[in-house]
MIMAR-434697 format. One record per residue (C-alpha): residue number from 1; x, y, z. Coordinates in steps of 0.001 Angstrom, whole numbers, plus 524288, in hexadecimal, padded with zeros to 5 digits. Each point is the difference from the previous one (the first is absolute). Layout:
<pts>
+-----+-------+-------+-------+
:   n :    c1 :    c2 :    c3 :
+-----+-------+-------+-------+
: NUM :     X :     Y :     Z :
...
+-----+-------+-------+-------+
</pts>
This chain:
<pts>
+-----+-------+-------+-------+
:   n :    c1 :    c2 :    c3 :
+-----+-------+-------+-------+
:   1 : 56302 : B4372 : AB1CF :
:   2 : 7FFB7 : 7F950 : 7F2CB :
:   3 : 80D31 : 7FB95 : 7FAE5 :
:   4 : 803BA : 7FF16 : 7F1B9 :
:   5 : 80363 : 7F2B4 : 7FA73 :
:   6 : 80E9E : 7FD77 : 801B7 :
:   7 : 807E6 : 8046E : 7F45D :
:   8 : 7F5D4 : 809C6 : 7FB54 :
:   9 : 7FFCC : 80EC9 : 80104 :
:  10 : 7FFD2 : 804D3 : 80E2E :
:  11 : 80285 : 7F24E : 80550 :
:  12 : 80814 : 7FF25 : 80C79 :
:  13 : 80600 : 7F2EF : 7FBEE :
:  14 : 803DA : 7F8F7 : 7F3B6 :
:  15 : 80401 : 7F20D : 7FD61 :
:  16 : 80A0B : 7FA2B : 7F702 :
:  17 : 7FA40 : 7F690 : 7F62A :
:  18 : 807F2 : 7F4B5 : 805B0 :
:  19 : 80697 : 7FD2A : 80CFD :
:  20 : 80AD0 : 7F688 : 8037C :
:  21 : 803C2 : 7F8CE : 80C72 :
:  22 : 8088B : 80798 : 8097C :
:  23 : 80A90 : 7F670 : 8041F :
:  24 : 80D36 : 802F6 : 805EF :
:  25 : 7FE6F : 80E9B : 7FE26 :
:  26 : 7FCE6 : 7FEEB : 7F179 :
:  27 : 7F406 : 7FF04 : 7F768 :
:  28 : 80094 : 7F2EE : 7F8E6 :
:  29 : 7F6E3 : 7F95F : 7F670 :
:  30 : 7F98F : 7F35E : 8046E :
:  31 : 80840 : 7F421 : 7FCA3 :
:  32 : 7F4EF : 7FA0D : 7F801 :
:  33 : 7FDD4 : 80CD5 : 7F8C1 :
:  34 : 7F167 : 7FF93 : 802F2 :
:  35 : 7F782 : 80B63 : 80451 :
:  36 : 7F1A3 : 801CE : 80294 :
:  37 : 7F6D5 : 80B89 : 7FF21 :
:  38 : 7FD87 : 80706 : 80CCA :
:  39 : 7F198 : 80396 : 7FF56 :
:  40 : 7FAE9 : 80B64 : 807FE :
:  41 : 7F34A : 7FDE3 : 8075B :
:  42 : 7FD44 : 80E74 : 7FDDB :
:  43 : 7FCAF : 7FE23 : 7F1A0 :
:  44 : 80253 : 7F187 : 7FD6F :
:  45 : 80ADA : 802DF : 7F63C :
:  46 : 80E5F : 7FC1C : 7FFFB :
:  47 : 808E5 : 80B40 : 803D1 :
:  48 : 80D4F : 7F963 : 7FFDA :
:  49 : 806BB : 7F2E3 : 7FEBA :
:  50 : 80682 : 7F95F : 80B8F :
:  51 : 808ED : 7F415 : 8007E :
:  52 : 7F9F3 : 7F28A : 80093 :
:  53 : 80AC9 : 7FBAB : 80924 :
:  54 : 80281 : 7F1FE : 803BC :
:  55 : 80942 : 7F79D : 807FA :
:  56 : 80BE0 : 80453 : 7F827 :
:  57 : 7FD5F : 80E40 : 80384 :
:  58 : 7FE0A : 7FC72 : 80E41 :
:  59 : 80D0A : 7F8ED : 7FFD5 :
:  60 : 8069C : 80C10 : 7FA3F :
:  61 : 7FA03 : 8084A : 80AC3 :
:  62 : 8045E : 7F645 : 80A52 :
:  63 : 80DC6 : 7FFC0 : 7FA6C :
:  64 : 80065 : 80EDE : 8005D :
:  65 : 7FAEE : 80023 : 80DF9 :
:  66 : 80A32 : 7F61C : 80442 :
:  67 : 80AAE : 807D9 : 7F92D :
:  68 : 7FBC7 : 80C61 : 80728 :
:  69 : 7FE4D : 7F973 : 80D2C :
:  70 : 80DCE : 80190 : 80528 :
:  71 : 8012C : 80E5E : 7FC63 :
:  72 : 7F25F : 8030A : 80528 :
:  73 : 80323 : 7F8A1 : 80C7F :
:  74 : 80B6B : 8093B : 80238 :
:  75 : 7F762 : 80BF7 : 7FE53 :
:  76 : 7FF30 : 80766 : 80CCB :
:  77 : 7F36C : 80160 : 8079C :
:  78 : 8009D : 80E9F : 7FD84 :
:  79 : 8013D : 7FE15 : 7F140 :
:  80 : 7F490 : 7F685 : 7FFB6 :
:  81 : 7F786 : 8092F : 807F0 :
:  82 : 8039E : 80B61 : 7F726 :
:  83 : 7FC6F : 7F818 : 7F3E8 :
:  84 : 7F299 : 7FD45 : 805CC :
:  85 : 7FE46 : 80E5E : 8036B :
:  86 : 8038A : 803E2 : 7F20C :
:  87 : 7F5CB : 7F67F : 7FADB :
:  88 : 7F5D9 : 8060C : 80913 :
:  89 : 803C1 : 80DA1 : 7FB5F :
:  90 : 7FF1F : 7FBF2 : 7F1A9 :
:  91 : 7F26B : 7FA43 : 80209 :
:  92 : 7FBA7 : 80C2A : 8073E :
:  93 : 80526 : 808F0 : 7F53C :
:  94 : 7F87B : 7F854 : 7F59A :
:  95 : 7F315 : 7FCF8 : 806B4 :
:  96 : 7F6EB : 80464 : 7F52B :
:  97 : 80761 : 7F95F : 7F4E8 :
:  98 : 80134 : 7F359 : 807B9 :
:  99 : 7F186 : 80046 : 80383 :
: 100 : 7FBF2 : 801E0 : 7F1D7 :
: 101 : 80953 : 7F534 : 7FBB3 :
: 102 : 7FA2C : 7F702 : 80A50 :
: 103 : 7F246 : 8030D : 7FB48 :
: 104 : 80380 : 7FD6E : 7F1E9 :
: 105 : 80688 : 7F339 : 803E2 :
: 106 : 7F586 : 7FA5A : 808F1 :
: 107 : 7F40C : 808D2 : 7FFBF :
: 108 : 800BD : 804A7 : 80E12 :
: 109 : 7FAC4 : 80DE5 : 80183 :
: 110 : 80A89 : 80A7E : 8006A :
: 111 : 7FA0D : 805D3 : 80C5A :
: 112 : 801D3 : 7F328 : 80774 :
: 113 : 80E07 : 7FE91 : 7FBBA :
: 114 : 802D4 : 80E2C : 8039B :
: 115 : 7F8D5 : 7FF2E : 80CFF :
: 116 : 804B7 : 7F2C9 : 804CA :
: 117 : 80918 : 7F779 : 7F801 :
: 118 : 80AD5 : 8097D : 7FCCB :
: 119 : 8004A : 80732 : 80D14 :
: 120 : 800A9 : 7F2AF : 806A4 :
: 121 : 80B0A : 7FBBB : 7F700 :
: 122 : 80783 : 80C5F : 8037F :
: 123 : 7FD50 : 7FDA1 : 80E65 :
: 124 : 80445 : 7F1C9 : 7FF3C :
: 125 : 80CE5 : 8033A : 7F964 :
: 126 : 802C4 : 80A5D : 80A5D :
: 127 : 7FBA9 : 7F716 : 80AFF :
: 128 : 808C8 : 7F4DD : 7FBA3 :
: 129 : 80B4E : 80969 : 7FDC1 :
: 130 : 7FEA9 : 80320 : 80E6F :
: 131 : 7FED9 : 7F1A6 : 80390 :
: 132 : 80C93 : 7FCF6 : 7F8D2 :
: 133 : 8072A : 809CE : 80875 :
: 134 : 7F95E : 7FB92 : 80C81 :
: 135 : 80091 : 7F13A : 7FEA9 :
: 136 : 80D99 : 7FB01 : 7FDC2 :
: 137 : 7FE49 : 7F2A0 : 80637 :
: 138 : 7F900 : 8056D : 80BCA :
: 139 : 7F416 : 7FE0D : 8086F :
: 140 : 7F63E : 80ACA : 802CF :
: 141 : 7F475 : 800BA : 8094F :
: 142 : 7F35E : 80336 : 7F8DE :
: 143 : 7F78D : 8009E : 80C44 :
: 144 : 7FF3D : 7F978 : 80D6A :
: 145 : 7FD48 : 7F295 : 7FA3E :
: 146 : 80634 : 80084 : 7F276 :
: 147 : 80E02 : 8004D : 7FB47 :
: 148 : 80587 : 800A1 : 7F248 :
: 149 : 80C16 : 7F7F7 : 7FD18 :
: 150 : 80811 : 801C8 : 7F3D8 :
: 151 : 807AA : 7F431 : 7FB8C :
: 152 : 80815 : 7FFC1 : 7F398 :
: 153 : 7FA61 : 7F4FA : 7F7BD :
: 154 : 80202 : 7FB56 : 7F224 :
: 155 : 7F6B5 : 8056C : 7F5DF :
: 156 : 7F734 : 7F80B : 7F753 :
: 157 : 7FC7C : 804A5 : 7F260 :
: 158 : 7F219 : 7FD3F : 7FBAB :
: 159 : 7FB27 : 800AF : 7F20F :
: 160 : 7F1C5 : 80266 : 7FC7E :
: 161 : 7FA41 : 80008 : 7F280 :
: 162 : 7F64C : 80B02 : 7FDEB :
: 163 : 7FF08 : 80646 : 7F2B0 :
: 164 : 80E93 : 7FE05 : 7FF8A :
: 165 : 8097E : 7FC7E : 80A8D :
: 166 : 80083 : 80694 : 80D38 :
: 167 : 80AB0 : 7FD4A : 809CD :
: 168 : 7FF24 : 80234 : 80E7C :
: 169 : 809E6 : 7FECE : 80AF3 :
: 170 : 7FAB9 : 7F9F1 : 80C5D :
: 171 : 807CD : 7FD94 : 80C5E :
: 172 : 8012E : 7F17C : 80289 :
: 173 : 7F8E9 : 7FBE7 : 80C57 :
: 174 : 7F6C8 : 80BA6 : 8008C :
+-----+-------+-------+-------+
</pts>
């Protein structure tokens, strides 16, 4: 299938002209006020502006994460699992639009995103929703020679610069 360019007639997705950082549940402009053009590999043309975030934005995100930590830590296992299941459902309900958006963003063919990436994302969210319910500080036998142990450990926040700032949570000691 051939998809129309986002924002044109019969397109399944459209983009705003400019995006902000999502920090603490709100869209906020980058502290330095700088943006850069996000160029699509599909046609080599800019299709939106995204924040040129820096250390100040990372610090805002870290402050927001620390502020949310206590409340999130009190969230029940059931609530966390249900949040992950809702994310999986939302992805599944928007497969085509997400696949086209992914193609416009990075050039990957829609068919690959529809056949592999998005179904795997849905599966991973559902899988880990199940893991949350099953592994509350427990040990589980995987097979005759392998066991899985779950230990609560502090989390480390990693920052990576890639056409903007990406943040990733990684369990310390993994």
